[in-house]
N, C-alpha and C positions, 0 to 999 in steps of 0.2 A: 713835242707831241703833236701829231697831225689831227687837225680838226675836220671831222667828217660831217659835222652838222649842216654846213652850208650846201655841199653837193647833194646831201640827202633831201634837203628842202627843195632844191632846184629840181631834183628827180621827181618828187611828188607833185610839184607845181607844173612841170612841163609835160609829163606823161599822163595818160589816162589811168592812173594807178587807182585801183579799187581799195580804199581803206577798209571797207568791211570785209572784203575777201581776205586781206592780210590778217585782220583781227581774228577771223574765224580760224585760219591756219595756226596762229599763235595759241588760241584757246584749245584747239584739238591737240596740238603738241604738248601743252601743259597737262591736259587731261590724260594723255598717253603716258607721260612721265609718272604722273601720280598713280595710274593703274599699275604700271610695271613696278614701282616701288612697293605698293601695297601687296602685289602678288608675291614679290620677293620676301617680304616680311612674313606673310602667311606660309610660304614654303619653308622658310627658316624655322618657324615655330613648329610646324608639323614635322619637320626633320628632327628637331630636337626632342619633340615628344615621342617620336618613333624610336629614337635611340634610347630614351629612358625606359620605354616599354620593353625594348629588346633586352636592355641590361637587366631589367627586373625578371624577365622570363628566364634568361640565362642564369641569373643568380639562384633562382628557385631550383633549376635543374642541377646546378653545381652543389647546392647545399643538400640535396637528396643523397649525393654520393659521399659528402663529407659529414662527419659527426661534429657539427658546429653547434655550441650552446646558443639556443635561440631566445629571442626576447620579442615582445610586441613591438612593432614598428609603425609609428603613427605619423602621417604627414598632415599638418594643419597649417593654416595661414597665420595664426597668431604667433607671437614671439615666445610663448611659453606653452609647454605640453604637460599634460598630467601624467603621462607614462614615459618611461625611459626608452629611447630608440636603441640604446646599446644594452647588451647583457652585462650589467655593471658588476655583478657578483658571480665569480667563477671559481670560488675556493674549492679545491679538490682536483681540478684539472691539471694536466701536466704542463700545458703551455697555452699561451693566448693564440687564437687564430684570427686571421683577418676578418673584420666585420665589413663586408662590402656592401656599398650602398650606391644608388644612382647619384651622380654628381649634380649638384645645384650650385651654380656659380655665385649666387647671392648669399649662400649660407656658409660655404667652406671658406677657409683662410689660406688658400693656396695662391700665391702670386701667378699671374699669367705667364711670366718668364720661366716659372718652375713647373708648368703644366706639361710634364713629359711622363710617358709610361716608364715605370721603374724596372720593367723587364726588357723592353726593346728599345728604350730611350727615344722613341718617336713621339712627336707632339700629340697631345690629347685635346680633343674638342675643336679642331679646325675642320670645318665641313668639307673644304675642297681638297684636304690632304688626308685626314683621318677617315677611314671607311668603316671603322668599328666603334660601337658605343663604349663609354668609359665607365669604370667603376672607381669609387672613392672609398678608401678604408677609413672608417670612423675612429680608428685607434692611432695608426701611424701616419695618417693624412697623405698616404701615397696614392697615386693613380695608376691604373692598369687598364689596358684594352681588354674587352671581354674575350677576344680571340686569343690573347696571350695568357689568360688565366689558367687554362688547362695545362699548358706547358710549365708555367711557374708552379702550379700545384703538384705536378709530378716530380719536380726537382727539389722543392723545398717543403712540400707538405702543407702549404698555406699557413705557415707559422709566422706570427706577427711579433716584431721585436719592439713595438710601440713607437718606433721612429725616433727622430732627432730629439724630441722632448721627453724621452723615457725617464729622465731623472726627475721631472716634476709631475709626471702622470702617476696617479695611484693605480697600480696594476689591479685588474679585476681578479687576479689569482689570489690577491690578499684580502678580498672583500667577501664576507660571509653573510648571507641573508638569514637573519634569525627567524623570519616568518616561514621560510621554506621548511625548516625543521619542525615548526609547529604544525604546518599543514601535513607533513609526512606522518607525524604521530596521530593527527586527527583522522587521516585517511585510514591508517591501520585500525584505529578504533572503530570506525564505521564498517570496514571490511569484516572485522571480527563479529560486530553486532549482527551484520547481515548474515554471516555464516551460521550464528546461533539461531536466528530466525528461520533459516532454511531447515535446520535440523529439527526444530520444534514442529514445523509444518510436516516434515516427513514422518515423525513419530505419530503425529495426529492422524495422518492418512493411513498409516499402517494399522493403527488400532481399529479403524473403520473398514478395514478389508480392502484397501486400495491395492491394485495390482501394479501401480506405477512405481518403478524403482527410481529413487533419487540418491545419488551419491552423497555421502556425508560431507564431502568437501564442496566448497562453492565453485560452481562451474564458471569458467572464464574470469577468475579473480583478477588476473592481470589486466584484462580489459576493463573490468569494473573499477579497478584501482586508478587506472589512467583517466577514466571518466570522472570519477569522484575528485581526483586531483585537479582536473580542469575546472569542475564546478566550484570547488573550494577556493581556487585562485581567483575566480570571478567574484566570489563572495567577499574575499578580503580586499579586492580592488574596489568594491562598492562600499566597503566599510561595514558589512553586515556580520562578519565573523571576526572575532577578536583573537589576537595572538596572546602568547603567554605573558606579555608585558602589559596588556591592557587591563584596566580596572573598572571601567564604566560599564556596569551591568545593564543599564537601562538602554543602551544604544546598540549593543552588540549581542550575538547569539553564541551560546556555548556549544561545543562540538557535541556533547552528550544530549543536548536538547534537539539535535537534528534527527535523532533516531527514536522512533516510536516503540511501543512494547512488542510489536511484531517483527521488529528488526528492519523495518523500512524507514525511509526518509520522511520526516515531517515536512509539511508545507511551510514556507517562509512567508511571513506577512509583516508588512510595515504597519507601524501605528498610523492612524489617520493623520493626514496632513504632514507626514514625515517623509522627507526625501532622502535618498541614499547619498552618501558623501563620496564623491569621486575624487581621485587623485590623492588619496590618503598617503601620507609619507610612510615609507617602509623603515624598518629598523635593521641596521647593519652593524657588524663588528669587524675589526681589522685583525687578521691572523697571518702568521708566517711571513712577516716582512723581512726582506733580505737586509743584511748589515749595511749595504751601500745604498739603500732606499733613501730618497730625498723628496718625498711627495710634497705637493704645494696645497695648502689649505686656503680656500678662497671664500672671502665674504663680500657680498655685493649689497649696497644700499640703493634700491631702485629709485628712491625719491630724491637722491642727491642732485644738486645742480640742475641740469637740463633733463633729468629723468631718463637717462640712457641705460639704466641698470638692467631692464628686462631684455633688451637687445643684446647687451653684453653677456648676460647669463646664457642665452641661446648659443652664442658663438663659443663661449667657454665649454659648454656641454658637448659641442662638436669636437673640441680639441682634447679636453681632459676627461676624467671619469666624473660623471654627474654626481657621484657620491661625495666628492670632495669640494663641491660648490654649494654654498649656502647663501640664501637671500635673507637679509636682515629686515625685520619690520617690528611692529609693536608687539607681536605675539611670539616672535622667536628672535632671541639675541644670539651673540657669539658663543654662548655656553654649549649649545648643541654640537657645533663643530669641534670645539675644544675637547669636549667629552669623548667624541669619536676618536680623536687623535691622541688621547691621554697616554696611551701605551706606546706611541711611536717615538723611537729614540731620537730621531733628528728629522725635523720638518721645518718648512718655512711658511709664512703667512702672507697672503696677498689681500690688501683691503681696497676694494673698488668703491670709492665714495669720496666725500669731502674730508676736511680736517676733523670735523666733529665725529664722523664715522670711525676715523683712525683712533681718536681718543676713546671712543666706546669700546673698540676691540682691545686696546691697550689696558683699559680698566679690567676687562674680563680676563685677560692673560695674567694680570697681577693677582686677581682673586683666585686663580687656579693654582697658584703656588707651584709652578714648574720648577724642578730642580735646575734645569738648563732651559730658560725661556726661549721660544722660537723667535728668530729675527723677523721683522715685519717690513714688507714693501708696500708701495702705494701706487694704484692706478687712479689718477685724478678724474673725479666726476663732479666735483663741486664748482664753486664760483671762483674763489681765489686760489685754492690749491697751493698754498705757500709752503707747506711742508714737503710736498712732492717736488717742488721746484728746488728746494735746498738740497734734496737727496738725488736730484738729476733725473727724476722720472717724468718730467714734463709738466706742462701747465694746464692740460685739458684732455678731453677724450679724443681729440684729433690725432694724438700720438699713436693710437691704435686703430683708427678708423678705416684706413686704407687696407686694400687686400694684402695679406701677409703681415700686416703691422702687429697683430696680436701674437702671432707665433714668434716674431722677433722679440717682442716685449717679454714673453715667457722665457725665451732663451737667455735674455739679459738677466732675468731674475736668478736663474740657475748659476750664473757666473758673477753675481753681484758681490760687493765687499760689505762686511759687517762694520757698522759704526755705532756709536753711542749717542743717545739723545737724552738731555736732562728733562726731567719732569718736575713741575713745581706745584706745591699745594697752596691754594688760596683760601685763607680763613676769612669769612665775611661776617662781621659783627654789626648788628644794628642796635642803636641806642634806644632804650626804652624810657619813657617818661614815668614819673611817679615812683622811682626807685625800684622798678621791676628788673629782674635779672636779664642781661643781654642774651640774645639768641645768637649762636655761632653756627654758620653753615659753611661746609667745606666743598670746594671745587678743585679740579686739577687743570693745570695749564701746560701746554707744550710750546706754542708759538709766541703769543703776545697777549697783553692785557691793555685795553684802552679805556680812558675815561674822558668824557667831553664830547667834542664835535664829531670825531670818527665813530664813537659808540652810538651817538644819536642817529647818524646816517645808517648804521647797521641795524639799529632798532626799527627805524621806519621801513627799511627794506625787508626785514624779517616779518614785520606785521603784515605788509602787503602780500608777501608770498604765502603766509598762513591763510589769508582771506581768499586769495585767488591763485592757487598753485598751478592752474592750467596756463596762465600767462607767462610763466617762467620756464619756457620750453627750450632755451639754448643759452649757452654761456655768454654769447655776445649780447643777446637781449637782456640778460641779467646784469651785465655791466652797464648797459645804457640806462636801465632803471636805477642802478646804484648811482650813476652819475647825476641822474635827475634829482634824486634825494639830496645829493651833495650840493647841487645848484640851489635848491630850496633852502638849505641851511645857510648858504652864503647871505641870503637876504634876511633870514630870521636872526642869526647870531644869538641863539639861545644859551650858549655856554660862554658868553663874553665875560661873565663874573667869576670864572673858574679860579683865577689867582687869589681871590678873596674868600673862596668857599672851600678850597682844597689845600691840604698841607702835605708835603712830601718828606719822607724820612727814609734814608738808605744807610744801612749798617749803623743805626743809632744816631746818624747826623742829619740835622734838618737841612733840606735843600731849598734854596730860594727859587720860587717859580717866577719867571720873567713876566712883566706886564705885557698884555696883549695875547697871552697864551689862552687857547680855547680847547686844547687837548693835550693829555699826557699819555704816552705810550711806553709800556714796559715790554722789552724785547728779549726773546730767547733765541731766535733764529734770524737769519739775515734776509728775510723776505716778508713783505708786508703789503696787503691789499693787491695781490696778484703780481708780486715780483719786485716791489720797490725796496731798495736797500737803504734803510734809514740811518744805520750806523756808519756805513761806508768805510770798510776797512782799507780799500785801495786808495783812498784820498789822504792827503796830508792835513793834519789838524793841529791847532795851537793849544791843545790840552794834553794831559798826561794819561789819558785812558788807554787801556789795552785793546787788542784786537778782539773781535767778537767770534766766539765758537759756540757750537751747539752742545758741547759736552764739558765746558770749563766750570760749571757750577756757579756761574756768574750771570747777572741780569744787567741789561743796559736800559737807561731811561732817557727818552727824548721828548721834546714838546713841539707842537705845531700851533700856528697862529690862525687856524680856521680852515674851513673847507676849501677855500680858494688856494690856501697853501698846500693842502693835500693834493689838489688837482695839479699844481705845478710840480709837486714831488713825483707824480706818476709819469710825467712827460720829461722829467730830468732837468727842469728849469730852476730848481731850488734845492735846498738841503734842510734837513731837520736840525734843530739845535740840540746838541748832546749835553745832558745835564748831570748824569751820575752813572756809576757802575758799582755793583755790590752783590752780596749774597742774600740779604734780607731787605725787602722793600715794604714799607708801610705807607698807606695813603689814607689820610683822615678826611672825611667829607662831612660838612656841616648842614648841607641841604641836599635834596634828592638830585642825583645826576645819572645819566645813562652810562652804563658800563658794558663792555663786551670782552668775553674771555674766549679766545680762539674762534671768533666770529659769532659766538652765541651771546646775544645782547639781553640785558635786563636793566631795570631801574633800581639803583642802589639808594636806599634810604640813608639818612644820617647815620654815620658809624665809621668803621675802619676796615680796610682791606689789607691783610698781612700776607705776603708772598714769601714762602720759604722753600728750600730745596727738599724734594720728596724722594728722589732716586733717579736711576738711569735705566733705560730700556735699550734693547738691541734693535737697530733698524738696518735695512739694506740700502746701500748706496749704489746707484748704477755706475758702472766703470766704463769709461770710454778712452779713446786714444789720447785725449787731452790731459788725463789724469797722470800719465807718466808711469814709471815703474812702481811707485809707491802704491798707486791705486790697485794695480794688478797683483802686487805682492800681498795686499790685504785680502783680496779675494782667494789667492792661493793658500794663504795661511789658514783661512776659514775652513777650507777643505781638508787641510793637513790635520787640524785639530779634531775635526769631525771623524776622520778615519782613525786617529789615535784613540779616540773614545770608543769607537766600534771595536777596536782590537784590544780593548781593556788596558791600554798603555797608561791612560789617565782616566780618572772618573769625571762625572758630570760637573762637580764643583770646581775641580782643577781646570777643566775646559772652559767653564764660564769665566774664571779669573783670568786665565791666559788670553782668552778671546777679548775680554774687556781691555786689558793692557795693550794688546796688538792693535785694536781698533783706535785707542786713544793715541797711540804713537804714529800710526800710519794714515790717520784721517787728515 
């Protein structure tokens, strides 16, 4: 490498080189580069905005010529909107038409490599190549140049086939808005009352000798009806007019109360200090689903893990029908979505949340008593996400975070294989002093149960998150806080007396707990604490235990010697000690100990924990090239059985039994 530093120093020392003059030129050059860069960014922003406005104007002109079912379209900066941007209910129409919208790169799920006009196959959104603004269909996710739309409309009539994800999208042709029927009947009632008022006023004027002739029919009834329909839609949107299903008379107005004795409209007044409720959820019903429909029912827990649920809901609303996406909270559980899909012959469920959210949805499905329960897939939003790892759906939100990742994820759900998952019932008995009868509380387990040091760490983490939920904003930060609680437990060793305070019984046999044990873990799946395999099927062992499966109706019990041991397990520097394997596990506790079931911790008072097999549920497992022919065969057989049920070759009970056997054999 040539060193130019010495000649440069000699040049500056030997010549009358003006350092200030040089510094000024460098400063002016830097300022010029900054100005040019800033001007380019401003030009790019103005160009993008100009294209968006041009696309919006062209869309309005095109929709004037096409009979497109319209819906309010609201652009807001928040991640949630009170109104649907799509016309989600189009029951009665012959076909779905494209719902063109201006494209926003930060909202759609189209990879840049796929950003081509589906009519002319030219790139979209490249300023120096594309000279036309771009539209984006909110149903099929296709892009088209505004200049290409007229040609495409003449050839295909602007008909939308819902795109590559049509199998999982709930078609708007199958969604019926119950409130629209109510509003139609209310409008007819008001028109009739107005007509009667006009007739009464005409007779009154005729009796007083009025020379003005008024036709008995209401003039301009169609225009009046359209105006009233618009007003009533607004009242329902504000929550002031109740539909046929509402029962709260104190908060809503009846249609008959909107008409006075003269046939006119009464004034609407709020109670003092009472505000209108915006964003009131509408009521829909599903009708005329085709036999090959496979819609996806989505549940989102916005508070799981790093709390990415609201952003995910916005993205799912862009791809799917918003009617099929439900957000879970303390006021609305999975029952609302399951009730909407109660008459759908075949559908799948996507749970966006942690393992606790999955258990919540599975409990609701069991209570609903489906003749053929829907299989469940998982989009991980929690901290550990162990069940989603076992089913190959990934370990975090990063799996769908990139552009196009969510569409790929939904495509994999439509081609996933059905497998079985054991569910276990945990009967918790607390001993009462003074001869009082013992109380029995029941919980359900899918993944694992821990007692001792691991449950203590989970309990401290859960308590901290409940006190300060804003600090747990990412999965990585949550794991760091979890590690901090584990490091604190290394010093405390609060569970060092576990071998003397806890007794283990498996299938009626007492199992000796080794000295130095600070935690017992009962396993149903092969993933613990974010992917740790404690049973380790792939390693050779000097015992006679069988391999671990998620559908073998067997539990595995291991022990750990403290939080330091757990830390070494996570990085693969140690192994857990295998103690037992069986179908019934009892754990007797003589003093209070922390316990966690699927990551939900609590303090167990002296008593007994009895774990027995409760049943099996259908889950969806992601199929990849590494699964080989068996994995793809399971996915294909799932579709074959569904088609056979649709064609009445087999009934729902037979399909459930066959699907269960195939899932057990091919998993």
